[in-house]
N, C-alpha and C positions, 0 to 999 in steps of 0.2 A: 346580316347586310355589312358589305364589305363599299366603304369609302376610295374614295381615292383621296393616298398622301400625299400627293404633287399635284403643281400645275402641270404640263404639258403635254402629252399625245401618245397615244396605242401605239406602238408596234411590235408585237407580239400578242397571237389570243392563242388559244386550242378548243378544240372542238368537244374538250371536254369541260369545258368552261370551270374549272378550277384553277386557273392561273392565269395570267398577263402581266405583259412585259413591257414599261410605261419610260419613256425619254423624258426627262422634264426640259424646260425651258432653256437650261445650262446646259444639258449635253447629258446630265449624267444618266445610264441606266439602269432601272430597277426592276424586279420582277417583284410580284404581286402572287403571292402561293396561301390560297385557303386551306387550313387541316392536312394533317395526316391521311396520307392514303387514299386521300379523295379524287383519282384519279379512276379508286373504282367502282364510281358511282355511274361513270360515263354518259355524265352531264344531267343524270337525275336531281331535279329539287331546286337546279338553281337558272337562276333568269338572268343574262347578263342584261344591257344597256348599253355598251359601249362596241366598236368592231374595231378593227385595224382602221388607223388613220386619223378617230374621231379626236378632237380635240379634248383635255379632261380638264377641269378643279379640283385643288383641295376640296375638301369637301363632297362633292357631290357624289350622290349611289350609282357604281360601276356594279357590280353584283352584287343580289339578292339570295341569300342563302337559305331563308329559313324552311322551302318546304325541305330541304334539306335536311336540315338539324330536326323538321321535327316528323320527318318522314319515319322509314322503315330501318334506318343506319343508325349509327351512333361515333358514326365515321370525323363528323367535324364534332373538333372537341375546343379546337380555337383557331381563330387565324393571324400566322404566319408574314410579314412581310421581311423579304431579304435584300439587301442593297447589295 
């Protein structure tokens, strides 16, 4: 599962659910990108709990990756946060 690293809002999402953009309350934008080559999953195994414009709180569940990790692929090995 992926928790929000900051308080802020969702400013970008992708159909494949493997990444989303956040903007902090101070105006800093960051990208949360899950795993490597996860775009290949085309959203399979991800459950997104946020949508564009939603407010987020640090530590709140944003995306669940359990099915993607336990599924037929081993693409998701680690989660990255790129700022």
